[in-house]
C-alpha positions in Angstrom: 8.6 -34.9 40.1 7.7 -32.7 36.8 8.9 -33.1 33.6 9.5 -29.8 31.7 8.7 -30.5 28.0 8.6 -27.0 26.6 11.7 -25.4 25.2 13.6 -22.6 26.8 13.4 -19.4 25.9 16.6 -18.3 24.2 18.0 -14.8 25.0 17.4 -14.0 20.8 13.4 -15.2 21.7 13.4 -13.1 24.7 14.4 -9.9 22.5 12.0 -10.5 19.9 9.1 -11.0 22.1 10.1 -7.5 24.0 10.4 -5.9 20.4 6.8 -7.3 19.6 5.4 -5.6 22.8 7.1 -2.8 22.7 5.9 -2.2 18.7 2.3 -3.6 20.6 2.6 -0.7 23.1 3.8 1.9 20.7 1.1 1.2 18.1 -1.3 1.3 21.3 -0.4 4.5 21.7 -0.3 5.9 18.2 -3.7 4.6 18.0 -4.5 6.8 20.9 -3.3 10.0 20.0 -5.0 9.9 16.6 -8.0 8.9 18.5 -7.2 12.0 20.6 -6.4 14.6 17.6 -10.0 13.2 16.1 -11.7 14.1 18.8 -10.3 17.4 19.3 -11.0 18.3 15.6 -15.0 17.3 15.9 -15.1 18.8 19.4 -13.4 22.1 17.4 -15.5 21.7 14.5 -18.8 21.2 16.4 -18.3 24.4 18.3 -17.0 26.4 15.0 -20.6 25.3 13.8 -22.4 26.7 16.9 -20.8 29.9 16.5 -21.7 29.9 12.7 -25.1 29.4 13.4 -24.9 31.9 16.5 -23.4 35.0 13.8 -26.2 33.9 11.2 -28.3 34.5 14.0 -27.0 37.9 14.9 -27.0 39.3 11.2 -30.8 38.1 11.2 -31.6 40.1 13.9 -29.8 43.0 12.6 -31.4 43.0 9.2 -35.0 42.7 10.8 -33.9 45.9 12.9 -32.9 47.8 10.0 -35.8 46.9 8.3 -37.7 48.2 11.2 -35.8 51.0 11.2 -36.7 51.7 7.5 -40.6 51.9 8.5 -39.5 54.5 11.2 -37.2 56.2 8.4 -40.2 56.4 6.4 -42.8 57.4 9.0 -40.4 60.5 10.3 -40.7 61.8 6.8 -44.3 61.5 6.6 -44.5 63.2 9.6 -41.9 66.0 8.8 -44.3 66.4 5.5 -47.7 67.2 6.9 -46.3 69.3 9.7 -44.5 71.2 6.9 -48.0 71.3 5.1 -49.8 72.5 8.5 -47.3 75.1 9.0 -47.7 76.5 5.3 -51.8 76.2 5.8 -51.4 77.9 8.5 -49.1 80.7 7.4 -51.6 81.3 4.5 -54.1 81.7 6.9 -52.0 85.0 7.7 -52.6 88.1 5.5 -49.6 88.5 4.3 -49.8 92.0 3.1 -50.5 93.1 5.9 -46.8 92.0 7.5 -45.4 93.7 3.9 -47.2 97.1 4.6 -45.8 97.4 8.0 -42.8 96.5 6.9 -42.6 99.3 4.3 -43.7 101.9 6.5 -41.3 101.8 8.9 -38.3 101.3 6.6 -39.9 103.8 3.8 -36.8 105.9 2.6 -34.3 104.1 4.3 -34.0 100.8 2.5 -36.1 98.4 0.4 -37.3 94.9 1.2 -35.6 92.4 -0.8 -37.6 89.5 0.9 -39.0 88.3 3.7 -40.7 85.1 5.6 -42.4 84.0 8.3 -44.1 80.7 9.4 -46.9 80.0 11.6 -44.9 80.0 14.8 -44.0 83.7 14.4 -40.4 83.6 13.2 -39.7 86.4 10.8 -36.7 87.1 8.8 -36.2 89.8 6.5 -33.3 90.2 4.0 -33.4 94.0 3.5 -31.2 96.6 1.0 -30.2 99.9 2.2 -27.8 102.7 0.8 -25.6 102.9 4.0 -24.2 101.5 7.3 -26.0 104.5 8.9 -29.7 103.2 7.0 -29.2 99.8 8.0 -28.9 100.4 11.8 -31.7 103.4 11.3 -34.6 100.6 9.8 -32.9 97.9 12.5 -33.9 100.4 15.4 -37.2 101.2 13.6 -38.3 97.9 13.2 -37.5 97.6 17.0 -39.7 100.9 18.1 -43.0 98.6 18.9 -41.9 95.8 20.6 -45.1 94.5 20.8 -44.8 93.7 17.4 -41.7 92.4 16.5 -39.3 91.3 19.4 -36.0 90.1 19.3 -35.0 91.3 15.9 -31.0 89.8 15.8 -28.8 90.8 12.9 -28.1 87.7 11.0 -26.0 88.4 8.1 -24.7 92.1 7.1 -22.5 93.0 3.9 -21.6 95.7 1.9 -21.0 95.5 -1.4 -18.8 97.7 -4.1 -21.4 100.2 -4.8 -21.4 100.5 -1.0 -25.1 99.4 -0.9 -25.4 97.3 2.2 -27.4 94.5 2.5 -28.4 92.5 6.0 -30.6 90.2 7.3 -32.7 90.3 10.5 -34.6 87.5 12.2 -36.8 87.7 15.3 -40.3 87.2 16.5 -43.6 88.4 15.0 -46.7 89.1 17.1 -49.3 89.1 14.4 -52.1 89.6 16.7 -51.1 93.0 17.9 -50.4 93.6 13.9 -53.6 92.6 13.4 -55.1 95.0 16.0 -52.8 97.8 15.0 -53.7 97.4 11.2 -58.0 97.1 12.5 -57.6 93.7 11.0 -60.0 90.9 12.9 -59.3 87.2 13.0 
């Protein structure tokens, strides 16, 4: 037979052990929850840092593209300036007095040329002043008689002042080769 020398656990001792075990389990659960929260926060911070690096990379790429556009912008204006200079050089090779003389011949007695413009492409704009609507229409008709020299001559503006003087603008195409042939000028 065996003799049990250990004292028997009382109900008070069992309650105390039960409370200690519950406290230990509660402590372990609480520590587990804190560990999970820290892991989630660490993962979230890592994710946000990755997004920040990606956003900074996108920003750098956009700034680089903007700087490249600046060069394209400068190239465009350089090209536009060169085109304008070449157009003026071509225009200056023409004999402007021939154009002015032709226009003055056609509208003589009906009106007065205020201003005229033409370019290397053959576009012409005329600003004319006449004493009445009838004379303005007559000028327009006279300029369109010989369509080999001026074609597609359209009215772009028309106004009458208080004194009855009519100002109008015509825009069309000018064939300089035909005009020079008419006046005996060879180029």
